[in-house]
Biotite code that builds the C-alpha atoms (Angstrom):
import biotite.structure as struc

atoms = struc.array([
    struc.Atom([18.241, 29.681, 8.543], chain_id="A", res_id=1, res_name="MET", atom_name="CA", element="C"),
    struc.Atom([21.451, 30.688, 6.899], chain_id="A", res_id=2, res_name="ASN", atom_name="CA", element="C"),
    struc.Atom([22.206, 31.547, 3.424], chain_id="A", res_id=3, res_name="SER", atom_name="CA", element="C"),
    struc.Atom([22.698, 28.143, 2.360], chain_id="A", res_id=4, res_name="ASN", atom_name="CA", element="C"),
    struc.Atom([18.913, 27.736, 3.610], chain_id="A", res_id=5, res_name="ASP", atom_name="CA", element="C"),
    struc.Atom([17.799, 30.596, 1.879], chain_id="A", res_id=6, res_name="ASP", atom_name="CA", element="C"),
    struc.Atom([19.687, 29.428, -1.287], chain_id="A", res_id=7, res_name="GLU", atom_name="CA", element="C"),
    struc.Atom([18.341, 26.220, -1.214], chain_id="A", res_id=8, res_name="ILE", atom_name="CA", element="C"),
    struc.Atom([14.815, 27.513, -0.963], chain_id="A", res_id=9, res_name="THR", atom_name="CA", element="C"),
    struc.Atom([15.148, 30.099, -3.508], chain_id="A", res_id=10, res_name="GLU", atom_name="CA", element="C"),
    struc.Atom([16.369, 27.233, -5.943], chain_id="A", res_id=11, res_name="ARG", atom_name="CA", element="C"),
    struc.Atom([13.462, 25.029, -4.574], chain_id="A", res_id=12, res_name="LEU", atom_name="CA", element="C"),
    struc.Atom([10.781, 27.947, -5.230], chain_id="A", res_id=13, res_name="THR", atom_name="CA", element="C"),
    struc.Atom([12.695, 28.116, -9.221], chain_id="A", res_id=14, res_name="ARG", atom_name="CA", element="C"),
    struc.Atom([12.108, 24.696, -9.829], chain_id="A", res_id=15, res_name="VAL", atom_name="CA", element="C"),
    struc.Atom([8.284, 24.580, -8.756], chain_id="A", res_id=16, res_name="PHE", atom_name="CA", element="C"),
    struc.Atom([7.827, 27.554, -10.862], chain_id="A", res_id=17, res_name="ARG", atom_name="CA", element="C"),
    struc.Atom([9.259, 26.494, -13.894], chain_id="A", res_id=18, res_name="SER", atom_name="CA", element="C"),
    struc.Atom([7.718, 22.520, -13.539], chain_id="A", res_id=19, res_name="VAL", atom_name="CA", element="C"),
    struc.Atom([3.733, 23.935, -12.631], chain_id="A", res_id=20, res_name="PHE", atom_name="CA", element="C"),
    struc.Atom([3.804, 27.124, -14.902], chain_id="A", res_id=21, res_name="ARG", atom_name="CA", element="C"),
    struc.Atom([3.530, 29.766, -11.991], chain_id="A", res_id=22, res_name="GLU", atom_name="CA", element="C"),
    struc.Atom([6.213, 32.312, -12.417], chain_id="A", res_id=23, res_name="PRO", atom_name="CA", element="C"),
    struc.Atom([4.501, 33.731, -8.985], chain_id="A", res_id=24, res_name="ASP", atom_name="CA", element="C"),
    struc.Atom([3.809, 30.581, -7.150], chain_id="A", res_id=25, res_name="LEU", atom_name="CA", element="C"),
    struc.Atom([5.054, 31.222, -3.257], chain_id="A", res_id=26, res_name="ILE", atom_name="CA", element="C"),
    struc.Atom([6.237, 27.543, -1.976], chain_id="A", res_id=27, res_name="ILE", atom_name="CA", element="C"),
    struc.Atom([5.711, 26.706, 2.108], chain_id="A", res_id=28, res_name="GLN", atom_name="CA", element="C"),
    struc.Atom([6.656, 24.084, 4.415], chain_id="A", res_id=29, res_name="PRO", atom_name="CA", element="C"),
    struc.Atom([3.065, 22.999, 4.562], chain_id="A", res_id=30, res_name="GLU", atom_name="CA", element="C"),
    struc.Atom([1.860, 22.950, 0.832], chain_id="A", res_id=31, res_name="MET", atom_name="CA", element="C"),
    struc.Atom([0.674, 20.162, -0.602], chain_id="A", res_id=32, res_name="THR", atom_name="CA", element="C"),
    struc.Atom([-0.507, 18.808, -4.264], chain_id="A", res_id=33, res_name="SER", atom_name="CA", element="C"),
    struc.Atom([-4.137, 19.837, -2.983], chain_id="A", res_id=34, res_name="ALA", atom_name="CA", element="C"),
    struc.Atom([-2.515, 23.283, -3.191], chain_id="A", res_id=35, res_name="ASP", atom_name="CA", element="C"),
    struc.Atom([-1.157, 23.468, -6.391], chain_id="A", res_id=36, res_name="VAL", atom_name="CA", element="C"),
    struc.Atom([-3.871, 23.175, -9.425], chain_id="A", res_id=37, res_name="GLU", atom_name="CA", element="C"),
    struc.Atom([-1.736, 21.513, -11.617], chain_id="A", res_id=38, res_name="ASN", atom_name="CA", element="C"),
    struc.Atom([0.290, 19.482, -9.300], chain_id="A", res_id=39, res_name="TRP", atom_name="CA", element="C"),
    struc.Atom([-0.674, 15.483, -10.122], chain_id="A", res_id=40, res_name="ASP", atom_name="CA", element="C"),
    struc.Atom([1.077, 12.267, -10.456], chain_id="A", res_id=41, res_name="SER", atom_name="CA", element="C"),
    struc.Atom([2.628, 12.977, -14.179], chain_id="A", res_id=42, res_name="LEU", atom_name="CA", element="C"),
    struc.Atom([3.768, 16.321, -12.688], chain_id="A", res_id=43, res_name="SER", atom_name="CA", element="C"),
    struc.Atom([4.859, 15.006, -9.148], chain_id="A", res_id=44, res_name="HIS", atom_name="CA", element="C"),
    struc.Atom([7.389, 12.857, -11.472], chain_id="A", res_id=45, res_name="ILE", atom_name="CA", element="C"),
    struc.Atom([8.604, 15.757, -13.559], chain_id="A", res_id=46, res_name="ASN", atom_name="CA", element="C"),
    struc.Atom([9.071, 17.570, -9.989], chain_id="A", res_id=47, res_name="LEU", atom_name="CA", element="C"),
    struc.Atom([11.368, 15.035, -8.276], chain_id="A", res_id=48, res_name="VAL", atom_name="CA", element="C"),
    struc.Atom([13.088, 14.854, -11.620], chain_id="A", res_id=49, res_name="ALA", atom_name="CA", element="C"),
    struc.Atom([13.780, 18.582, -11.866], chain_id="A", res_id=50, res_name="ALA", atom_name="CA", element="C"),
    struc.Atom([15.100, 18.764, -7.992], chain_id="A", res_id=51, res_name="VAL", atom_name="CA", element="C"),
    struc.Atom([17.383, 16.069, -8.558], chain_id="A", res_id=52, res_name="GLU", atom_name="CA", element="C"),
    struc.Atom([18.423, 17.557, -11.314], chain_id="A", res_id=53, res_name="LYS", atom_name="CA", element="C"),
    struc.Atom([18.858, 21.017, -9.958], chain_id="A", res_id=54, res_name="GLU", atom_name="CA", element="C"),
    struc.Atom([20.430, 19.719, -6.841], chain_id="A", res_id=55, res_name="PHE", atom_name="CA", element="C"),
    struc.Atom([22.323, 17.189, -8.344], chain_id="A", res_id=56, res_name="LYS", atom_name="CA", element="C"),
    struc.Atom([20.915, 14.562, -6.014], chain_id="A", res_id=57, res_name="ILE", atom_name="CA", element="C"),
    struc.Atom([18.950, 11.350, -6.576], chain_id="A", res_id=58, res_name="ARG", atom_name="CA", element="C"),
    struc.Atom([15.765, 9.995, -4.002], chain_id="A", res_id=59, res_name="PHE", atom_name="CA", element="C"),
    struc.Atom([15.318, 6.171, -3.520], chain_id="A", res_id=60, res_name="THR", atom_name="CA", element="C"),
    struc.Atom([11.826, 5.224, -3.640], chain_id="A", res_id=61, res_name="THR", atom_name="CA", element="C"),
    struc.Atom([11.024, 5.753, -0.501], chain_id="A", res_id=62, res_name="SER", atom_name="CA", element="C"),
    struc.Atom([12.220, 8.802, 0.233], chain_id="A", res_id=63, res_name="GLU", atom_name="CA", element="C"),
    struc.Atom([9.584, 9.510, -2.720], chain_id="A", res_id=64, res_name="ILE", atom_name="CA", element="C"),
    struc.Atom([6.983, 7.780, -0.963], chain_id="A", res_id=65, res_name="MET", atom_name="CA", element="C"),
    struc.Atom([7.562, 9.050, 2.028], chain_id="A", res_id=66, res_name="GLU", atom_name="CA", element="C"),
    struc.Atom([7.227, 13.069, 0.457], chain_id="A", res_id=67, res_name="LEU", atom_name="CA", element="C"),
    struc.Atom([3.882, 14.461, 2.621], chain_id="A", res_id=68, res_name="LYS", atom_name="CA", element="C"),
    struc.Atom([4.597, 18.326, 1.856], chain_id="A", res_id=69, res_name="ASN", atom_name="CA", element="C"),
    struc.Atom([7.041, 21.442, 0.444], chain_id="A", res_id=70, res_name="VAL", atom_name="CA", element="C"),
    struc.Atom([8.648, 20.791, 4.016], chain_id="A", res_id=71, res_name="GLY", atom_name="CA", element="C"),
    struc.Atom([9.532, 17.385, 3.594], chain_id="A", res_id=72, res_name="ASP", atom_name="CA", element="C"),
    struc.Atom([10.782, 17.724, 0.033], chain_id="A", res_id=73, res_name="LEU", atom_name="CA", element="C"),
    struc.Atom([12.923, 21.118, 1.571], chain_id="A", res_id=74, res_name="ASP", atom_name="CA", element="C"),
    struc.Atom([14.308, 18.895, 4.171], chain_id="A", res_id=75, res_name="GLY", atom_name="CA", element="C"),
    struc.Atom([15.497, 15.955, 1.707], chain_id="A", res_id=76, res_name="ILE", atom_name="CA", element="C"),
    struc.Atom([17.160, 18.368, -0.197], chain_id="A", res_id=77, res_name="VAL", atom_name="CA", element="C"),
    struc.Atom([18.945, 19.785, 2.893], chain_id="A", res_id=78, res_name="HIS", atom_name="CA", element="C"),
    struc.Atom([20.326, 16.562, 4.339], chain_id="A", res_id=79, res_name="GLN", atom_name="CA", element="C"),
    struc.Atom([21.200, 15.221, 0.649], chain_id="A", res_id=80, res_name="LYS", atom_name="CA", element="C"),
    struc.Atom([23.899, 18.532, 0.264], chain_id="A", res_id=81, res_name="THR", atom_name="CA", element="C"),
    struc.Atom([25.061, 18.693, 3.156], chain_id="A", res_id=82, res_name="ARG", atom_name="CA", element="C"),
    struc.Atom([26.291, 15.320, 3.093], chain_id="A", res_id=83, res_name="SER", atom_name="CA", element="C"),
])
């Protein structure tokens, strides 16, 4: 993992903490909505929008539908920020 990877993970962590209002939340690649108390369909939309805003990227509908966990989200952010 390089410093850019670390920066992306730190920024994603800040977004998750803000959206879910959990200042001590630690994200893990295998984490899913079942692991976060307030992660429902509405907060998922808010999370996607907040990630798009933070990284100045846009997700396609199919990318959003394919997300299974935080690791998937992290991977897409990495792909889109390297472009």
